[in-house]
C-alpha angles and dihedrals in degrees: 000000000000117000115204111206114197093184112021093178090057091047092051089049090052091051090048090054090051091051092047092054095041095248118157118254120233130227088258091053091052094049090049090054091052091049092049120092092204093108095161095056091047090049092048091053091049091048090053091053093047093048088051091052103035110007112216094321116125119189135217136164136217099238145145129222117226130192115193096176139005094192110114137176091209123084102200111181094228097050123099096165100071126093135185119245108276095014116134108272095021118132143174113192129206118226089254091056089049091050089062091058094043095049090052091058106022122113134171110274095041103136109183144036110206108200120199123169149138129283095255111189093183093079126055125250087256089068091063092044092050092050090056093044094049092050092049093049093049097040104026095167096055118091114232114223108181147143129035123238085255090057090051089054089049092050089050090057092042095051104027089236126129121253089256093051092047092050094045091050091051092045091051088053093053109279112147105175143001124244117238102241132111092057094094097156114343095226126109091213090056095043092052094046094047094044094241096179096190141067118350122235092263093047093050091051094045092053088055091051091050093046092050089048089057090053099260117143108211146185132242131205140186124205107207137172107067127077101329121117123235088248090056092052091052093044088052089057092046091052089055092045091053093051089047090053088056101041113011086216103129116093100184143005117221117194110194127184121224116260122223121248094252136048087222093055112136127248093266090058093060130072109260119253087232090061092045093055093042091051093050090050096044090048089056091049098044101038093056097159101055111086100219139039112198124220099202107209091201088062102035102031122240101278096049088046089059091053091046088063088073091044097065105286121130102174134055099187115235153279093295095179096216123006116198113170100063091037091053085060096050107272112173096204126100113274092230143005130209122238088254092052092050091050089050091047092054096041090048087061092053094253135121115256114223122187108215142180123240091278097049095257106151116247101173136354113213 
């Protein structure tokens, strides 16, 4: 698609009027915004929408990222975390081994375990269920946020169970919400080109519908900055918007840029800050029915995250403790922040820090 704009100022004004009156933006509107270099106007419009939805509150959670296994059957071109079984550096941890790591970093008030991992076909579905159950039994007050929609599709193949049966089994063991990953770009052209050896676009979206039907509130991501077109980015957002119209099950949308393979990668190997801010803002304008847009400091870095809070973002994620996936791909950000550092980050942007639980219930306003 190539949109020819005879009068871009007029077109921007028309979009601004739509935003002002709460009218939904079209795919063509979204592509125009990406093609525009008027970043400040786009950011201002997104800021207006966010203030309407969330005021000046910006949310974070006291959480810990866990990685039970990095063995994965998929060979996605953008991933530098995965390993083959038996490859140097590969691992599959038992719950007891994970407890050692958790107990080293755990403190009262930690509210969420965020589990990210590979699609390991060398262990049965029961392994994944038992990991959830063991965590819930040992840390009953901590919410377990685990498994992407792509992992649910993988578990369905692994076990022979339906999506609904897989989800219900995990919920019975202690699962409270799905993570947002595995979406990457919801385009079959992209997924084929990037070797995304996991759930298709339709499968990812269907798992979300099933999860929402079971009462799970979930998360959604987008991994941008490689071979996708601007139209594919906007269509990705529209797919999420359509599911949200049906189910109202998404709590937050998290656009993340791809990271280069090396920490020492040059500037041209990284997504431009201009594109990062524009994507945050356009996400806020396009995905009008999901309450929060997350500026993930691991992905953006702390200073750009602060700026993103006036470009439509209302969440900065959480304490994390030790992030591994983005850093395996060369992220330059810190791999964790303390509660005090997150409060400073938000206040430094002129916003109100709010500690939340997984479901955006407010714990403390700073």
